[in-house]
C-alpha positions as CSV (number, residue, x, y, z in Angstrom):
1,X,-23.8,-4.0,7.0
2,X,-20.6,-2.3,5.8
3,X,-20.6,-1.9,2.0
4,X,-17.7,-0.3,-0.2
5,X,-18.4,1.8,-3.3
6,X,-16.3,-0.6,-5.5
7,X,-16.7,-4.4,-5.7
8,X,-12.9,-5.0,-5.4
9,X,-12.5,-3.0,-2.2
10,X,-14.1,-5.6,0.8
11,X,-15.0,-4.4,4.4
12,X,-15.6,-6.0,7.3
13,X,-15.8,-5.8,11.2
14,X,-14.8,-8.9,13.2
15,X,-14.1,-8.8,17.0
16,X,-13.0,-4.8,16.6
17,X,-10.7,-5.8,13.7
18,X,-12.1,-3.6,10.3
19,X,-10.6,-5.8,7.3
20,X,-9.9,-3.9,4.2
21,X,-9.5,-7.0,1.0
22,X,-8.5,-6.0,-1.9
23,X,-10.3,-8.9,-4.1
24,X,-9.3,-8.3,-7.8
25,X,-7.6,-11.8,-8.5
26,X,-8.1,-11.8,-12.4
27,X,-5.7,-8.6,-12.5
28,X,-3.1,-9.6,-10.1
29,X,-5.3,-7.2,-7.4
30,X,-4.0,-4.0,-10.2
31,X,-5.4,-1.1,-8.5
32,X,-7.8,1.2,-10.1
33,X,-8.6,5.2,-8.8
34,X,-12.0,3.9,-7.9
35,X,-10.1,0.8,-5.7
36,X,-7.8,3.6,-4.5
37,X,-10.7,6.1,-3.5
38,X,-12.6,3.1,-1.4
39,X,-9.7,2.2,0.5
40,X,-8.7,6.0,1.6
41,X,-12.5,5.6,2.8
42,X,-12.4,2.7,4.4
43,X,-9.4,3.9,6.3
44,X,-11.4,6.8,6.8
45,X,-14.6,5.1,8.2
46,X,-12.5,2.2,10.5
47,X,-11.1,5.7,12.2
48,X,-14.3,6.9,13.1
49,X,-16.2,3.7,14.3
50,X,-15.9,3.4,17.7
51,X,-16.3,-0.7,17.1
52,X,-13.0,-0.8,15.4
53,X,-10.1,-0.7,17.3
54,X,-7.2,-2.5,14.6
55,X,-7.4,-1.8,10.6
56,X,-5.9,-5.2,9.0
57,X,-5.3,-4.9,5.0
58,X,-4.9,-7.7,3.2
59,X,-5.0,-9.2,-0.8
60,X,-6.0,-12.4,-1.7
61,X,-3.9,-15.6,-1.3
62,X,-0.8,-15.4,-3.4
63,X,-1.2,-11.8,-3.9
64,X,-1.5,-8.9,-2.2
65,X,-1.5,-6.1,-4.8
66,X,0.8,-6.0,-8.1
67,X,0.5,-2.4,-8.3
68,X,-1.6,0.6,-10.0
69,X,-3.0,-0.7,-13.1
70,X,-1.8,0.6,-16.2
71,X,-5.2,2.2,-17.0
72,X,-4.4,3.8,-13.9
73,X,-1.7,5.9,-15.5
74,X,-3.6,7.1,-18.2
75,X,-6.6,8.2,-16.0
76,X,-3.6,10.0,-13.8
77,X,-3.0,11.7,-17.4
78,X,-6.2,12.4,-18.4
79,X,-7.6,13.3,-15.0
80,X,-9.4,16.8,-15.0
81,X,-9.7,16.0,-11.0
82,X,-8.2,19.0,-8.5
83,X,-5.0,17.9,-7.2
84,X,-6.4,17.1,-3.7
85,X,-9.1,14.8,-5.0
86,X,-6.8,12.3,-6.8
87,X,-7.8,8.9,-5.3
88,X,-3.6,7.7,-4.9
89,X,-3.0,10.6,-3.4
90,X,-6.7,10.4,-1.0
91,X,-5.1,6.7,0.0
92,X,-1.4,7.6,0.8
93,X,-2.9,10.6,3.5
94,X,-5.1,8.6,4.7
95,X,-2.3,6.0,5.6
96,X,-0.4,8.6,7.0
97,X,-2.8,10.0,8.9
98,X,-4.9,7.2,10.2
99,X,-5.1,7.1,14.1
100,X,-5.7,3.9,15.1
101,X,-3.2,1.0,14.3
102,X,-2.8,-0.5,11.0
103,X,-2.1,-4.2,10.5
104,X,-0.9,-5.7,6.8
105,X,-1.3,-9.3,6.1
106,X,0.8,-10.4,2.4
107,X,1.3,-13.3,0.4
108,X,2.6,-13.3,-3.2
109,X,3.2,-9.9,-4.9
110,X,3.5,-6.5,-3.5
111,X,4.6,-4.2,-5.7
112,X,4.8,-0.5,-5.8
113,X,2.1,1.0,-4.0
114,X,1.7,-3.1,-2.4
115,X,4.8,-2.0,-0.8
116,X,5.2,1.8,-0.1
117,X,2.0,1.5,1.7
118,X,3.5,-0.7,4.3
119,X,5.9,2.2,5.5
120,X,2.2,3.1,6.8
121,X,1.3,0.2,8.8
122,X,2.3,-0.6,12.6
123,X,2.6,-4.3,12.1
124,X,3.3,-6.4,9.1
125,X,2.9,-10.2,8.4
126,X,4.1,-11.9,5.4
127,X,4.0,-15.5,3.7
128,X,7.6,-17.2,3.1
129,X,6.2,-16.7,-0.9
130,X,5.9,-13.0,-1.1
131,X,8.2,-10.8,-2.6
132,X,8.3,-6.6,-2.2
133,X,9.5,-4.8,-5.2
134,X,9.6,-0.7,-6.1
135,X,9.9,-0.5,-9.8
136,X,9.5,3.1,-10.4
137,X,13.0,3.5,-11.6
138,X,11.9,0.8,-14.4
139,X,8.7,2.9,-15.4
140,X,10.7,6.1,-15.9
141,X,8.8,7.1,-12.8
142,X,10.0,8.2,-8.7
143,X,8.9,7.0,-5.8
144,X,5.4,7.9,-3.9
145,X,3.4,7.7,-0.9
146,X,6.4,9.0,1.2
147,X,8.7,6.3,0.5
148,X,11.6,8.4,-0.6
149,X,11.7,9.8,3.3
150,X,10.4,6.9,5.5
151,X,12.4,4.1,3.7
152,X,15.7,5.7,4.1
153,X,14.9,6.7,7.7
154,X,13.6,3.2,8.2
155,X,16.4,1.1,6.6
156,X,19.0,3.5,6.1
157,X,20.1,5.2,3.2
158,X,22.3,2.3,1.1
159,X,19.7,0.2,1.6
160,X,16.9,2.8,0.5
161,X,19.1,3.3,-2.7
162,X,19.2,-0.1,-3.4
163,X,15.4,-0.8,-3.6
164,X,14.1,2.4,-5.0
165,X,17.1,3.1,-7.8
166,X,17.6,-0.3,-8.8
167,X,13.8,-1.4,-8.3
168,X,14.6,-5.0,-7.8
169,X,12.5,-7.9,-6.2
170,X,12.9,-8.2,-2.3
171,X,12.6,-11.4,-1.0
172,X,10.3,-11.9,2.4
173,X,13.2,-13.1,4.4
174,X,15.2,-10.2,2.9
175,X,12.8,-7.7,3.6
176,X,12.5,-9.3,7.1
177,X,16.2,-8.7,7.3
178,X,15.7,-5.2,6.4
179,X,13.3,-5.0,8.9
180,X,10.3,-4.1,6.5
181,X,8.3,-6.8,8.0
182,X,7.8,-8.1,11.3
183,X,7.3,-11.9,10.6
184,X,7.4,-14.1,7.9
185,X,5.6,-17.3,7.8
186,X,4.5,-20.6,6.0
187,X,1.7,-19.7,3.4
188,X,-1.2,-21.3,5.1
189,X,-0.7,-19.3,8.3
190,X,0.1,-15.8,7.6
191,X,-3.6,-14.3,7.4
192,X,-4.6,-16.1,10.6
193,X,-1.3,-15.2,12.5
194,X,-1.9,-11.4,11.4
195,X,-5.5,-11.8,12.4
196,X,-4.5,-13.1,15.4
197,X,-2.1,-10.1,16.2
198,X,-4.7,-7.6,15.0
199,X,-7.1,-9.1,17.8
200,X,-4.4,-9.4,20.5
201,X,-3.8,-5.5,19.6
202,X,-7.8,-4.9,19.9
203,X,-8.1,-6.3,22.9
204,X,-5.9,-3.4,24.7
205,X,-6.8,-0.5,25.9
206,X,-7.9,1.7,22.8
207,X,-7.4,5.3,23.9
208,X,-3.8,4.2,25.1
209,X,-2.7,2.5,21.9
210,X,-3.9,5.0,19.7
211,X,-1.9,7.7,22.1
212,X,0.9,5.5,21.3
213,X,0.9,5.5,18.2
214,X,0.2,9.3,17.8
215,X,3.7,9.5,19.6
216,X,5.2,7.2,17.7
217,X,4.6,9.6,14.5
218,X,4.7,12.7,16.1
219,X,8.0,13.5,14.3
220,X,7.0,12.4,11.2
221,X,3.6,12.6,10.1
222,X,3.4,16.6,9.3
223,X,7.3,15.8,7.1
224,X,5.3,12.9,5.4
225,X,2.0,14.7,4.5
226,X,4.5,17.6,2.6
227,X,7.1,14.4,1.0
228,X,3.9,12.7,-0.1
229,X,2.3,16.1,-2.3
230,X,6.0,16.8,-3.6
231,X,6.9,13.0,-4.6
232,X,3.1,13.3,-6.8
233,X,3.9,16.4,-8.7
234,X,7.8,14.8,-9.3
235,X,5.7,11.6,-10.5
236,X,3.1,13.2,-12.4
237,X,6.0,15.2,-14.5
238,X,7.7,12.1,-15.2
239,X,4.5,10.4,-16.3
240,X,4.3,12.8,-19.1
241,X,8.0,12.0,-20.5
242,X,8.6,9.8,-23.1
243,X,10.5,7.7,-21.5
244,X,7.6,6.4,-19.5
245,X,5.1,7.1,-22.1
246,X,7.1,4.1,-23.8
247,X,7.0,2.0,-21.2
248,X,3.4,2.3,-20.7
249,X,2.7,2.0,-24.4
250,X,4.7,-1.3,-24.4
251,X,3.1,-2.6,-21.3
252,X,-0.3,-2.4,-22.5
253,X,0.9,-4.0,-25.9
254,X,2.3,-6.7,-24.3
255,X,-0.9,-6.8,-22.5
256,X,-3.2,-6.9,-25.6
257,X,-0.7,-10.0,-27.1
258,X,-1.0,-12.2,-23.9
259,X,-4.9,-11.8,-24.7
260,X,-5.2,-12.3,-28.1
261,X,-2.6,-15.3,-28.0
């Protein structure tokens, strides 16, 4: 039996497809440090398993992930962990360095890390109601997960600047137009379609598929690792600024008001 160390991250294996599911719907699948750690551990486990040929990452219906839980920002500020032990960093490096192909099935919101992690996936299928957003500057922060390098390579500088500097929402259709997702499907169909494509990929000769992925990433994997580390240094410094702290405080106050009201 496959057990995750976090109750909000589920592991399962069927027909050589290892599924990582984010399951925290009451908090819009917002990620806490331990969830990052369990996602990273799941990627590492899948990469090491002979019975797993493909990795599928998904959330719950109508929500992939709303990004980092605000309490995760506080934990990052107060963390005494060494840089290499930071759960977010562990996940980002695992995404960058996983040898097996990664398929993503996304629905509802894909915000922050919910969008940047997609840049490490090989096939991405979105529901038609899905939207992507990179709101880092709106939070007083900067890009992460290698997105400052990967996104302009993927869609060009001006489009990347539009998404990373303005931080507006991007519809699934626009994401498809930009080349950020492979296909947009009706809400009832997106997950089954992604599973079907993952199964098709898993049925191919594994060594051939993994070699092809390695060749596709051969010029970027080392560079992206360095970019991830640089971004996190800048991210941590910005998180300490009065502007970012004020935004986090405001968000906490709004959340508290919502709960009490």
